[in-house]
Residue, then its C-alpha position, 0 to 999 in steps of 0.5 A: x465496514x468494508x472489505x478493505x479494513x480487514x484486508x492484507x495487501x500485496x503490492x506489485x510493481x508490474x513493470x519491474x516484476x515482469x521484466x519490462x524494458x525500462x523505455x517504451x518504444x511506443x511502436x512495438x506490438x504489446x507483449x503480455x508480460x503481465x500474464x506472468x502474475x497468473x502463469x508464473x504462480x503469483x496469484x496462487x502465491x498471494x492466496x497461499x500467503x493470505x493476501x486479500x488485495x493486490x495493489x498494482x503500481x502503474x499499468x497504463x501506457x507510459x514512456x518509462x517508469x509508469x508515472x509518466x502516463x501518456x495514455x490512460x486508456x490502454x495498458x502499457x504495451x510492455x505489459x500487454x493488452x487491456x484483455x490481459x489486465x482483465x484476465x489478471x483481475x479475474x484470476x485474482x477475484x477467483x482467488x478471493x483477492x481484490x485489486x487496486x490500480x495506481x491512479x496517477x492523476x497529479x501529473x502526466x508525461x510529456x508524451x501525453x496526447x493532450x500535452x502534445x496537442x498544446x505543444x503543437x497548437x499552443x494557446x489554440x489547443x482546447x487542452x491548454x487549460x489542463x496544465x499550468x502553462x506560461x506561453x511567454x516562458x521557456x524550458x530545457x526542451x526549447x518549447x518556447x513555453x514553461x509549465x508546472x512540473x512535479x517536484x521540478x522533474x521536467x518530463x512530469x507535467x503537472x495537471x491543473x485540477x481547477x479545470x473542469x474539463x480535465x476532471x470530467x475526462x479523468x472521471x470517465x477514465x476511472x469509470x471505464x477502468x472500473x467497468x472494463x477491468x472490474x477493479x475494486x479501487x485505486x491507489x492515488x499516487x502523490x495524493x498529498x500533492x492533489x488539491x483537497x477539493x479534487x480529492x472530494x471530487x474523486x470521493x464522489x466518483x468512488x461513492x457512485x461506483x460503490x453504490x453501483x457495485x453494492x447492488x451486485x456484490x453486497x455492502x461489504x464487497x461493493x466498496x470502491x476504495x481510495x488509498x492515498x499516497x501521503x508522506x508526513x503531516x496530519x493524515x486526517x487532511x487526506x482522509x474522511x468523507x470528502x477524501x481517501x479511505x486510507x493513506x500510507x503510513x510513512x510516520x510509522x514506517x520510519x519508527x518501525x525500522x529505526x526502532x529496531x536499528x537503534x534499539x529504541x522501541x520508544x520511537x515506534x511506541x510513541x508513534x503508535x500511541x500518537x496515532x491510535x492510543x488512548x491519550x487525548x492527542x491520538x489522531x487516527x483511532x478507528x481509522x485504517x492507515x496502510x502500514x508497510x515495512x518497505x515498498x517500491x520507493x524505499x529500500x527493501x527491509x532486509x537491506x534497511x535493517x542492520x540485523x536481518x535477524x529482526x525480520x520476523x519481529x518487524x513483520x510481526x509488529x507491522x501485522x499486529x499494529x492498528x491499520x492494514x498491513x501491506x507486503x511488497x513482492x519478494x520481501x516476504x522471503x527477504x530479498x534485498x534492494x537499495x536505491x542506487x542510480x534510480x529505483x531499478x534495484x527496488x523493483x526487480x524482475x522475478x521469475x516466480x515467487x519463493x518460499x522460506x521460513x520468513x514467508x511461513x511466518x508472514x503467511x501465519x500473520x496474514x491468515x490470523x487476520x482472515x475474517x472469522x478466524x480467532x484474533x482477526x477481529x482484534x487485529x482489524x478493529x481492536x483499540x491500542x494500549x501500550x503495556x510495557x516498553x523497553x529499548x528492545x521490547x514492546x508489549x501492547x494490547x489490541x482489544x475489540x468488542x469480543x476479543x483481547x490480544x496481547x502482542x509481545x515483541x523482543x528485538x534482543x539477541x537473548x530471551x526476555x520475560x515480560x511480567x504483567x497482569x494479563x487479567x486472564x490465565x491462559x491464551x492461544x498463541x496465534x503464531x504457534x497455535x500453542x497455549x500460553x500461560x501468563x502465570x509465571x511470566x511470559x518468556x519471548x525468544x530472541x528476535x521474535x513476535x508473539x500474538x496471544x489471544x486471551x481467554x475471555 
């Protein structure tokens, strides 16, 4: 057990939120935009919301969107300085919030210093082996060589992790990030593209950092966590003792929004049973995938849903299902955003956080997962059992060693009454604080979610 399994993640794309120019001139003085997270109330907002982990998308020097790194050792000048980032991390820690940085280790930008050396010195460069280069080839830039890229994007140069010198360099980068900024782990960008052997190498680095941190912070808080970005397939290939602690759950993400839009709760119910149910084929029971209803790469959930009235219920389901919930900045009060000519609309600049009825509900759900709170054990560690499913309703149980929680989802525009044997007379509704009696059926109002903590 570590801090991560019981966490609530808050995701921020800082180049967007802080209003950084899209292109880096790579010459101007740093502008401390990242301090908006502290000065404009975002850290306070996260604490009020109940978030316990901040996941920051790229913060290191790049030319454009952050995933085209040119220097792993300095914070992007559009965001500020290394000292500014440390101030943000310290403020988060003072608020009881862990911090993950985005580790972009599959590829770099063409302006990365080692690649520039290769362009200048070609075969004579000591860094030629850091990339997969054909010196007899050609590319669209007229470099008289060709190189492997990420998904054919010419300005994203793929790294060659068969090269030990490269891996040693990146290991030093990670250790320096931990010691300089006191971070608690990494999100591994496109982990599904990384060589499995390299993931094991990263696991060794994380384990060593965990051992060092545990001496200072204790076993629970000392864990240096690796969260891998994965899409589809068997997530076990990227999780485990020789890989990531957790991965992004795109399979359930698709089922979440589609089940509401198509009035087909059977879709997400199948995904949950497949992943965490008691059937012989369940794949991830006891593991903690990172769940989300949106992030910096997909449409905002308020845009994706056909009916915005489903927002409370979909957040309720996401927080109550097995795994670790993640909230993307601004979605907790329902901002919209679509992918149009790039991802700028998905990553907007926001002056300060807002709060409304939806935020209230997300906060209630997040605080229900606070360790020591009634129901938190079942939400973080409970198994999953489906009780009932209909096109617009889903009823399931989360049961741990000491707690049993019944979760009821109603995505219809009219009330729905669940009739089932709860095997206990009363429960406490974690979403309202009221007592709930199962005796005469359990009515759930339209477009809502309830978490009923059963009496033992």
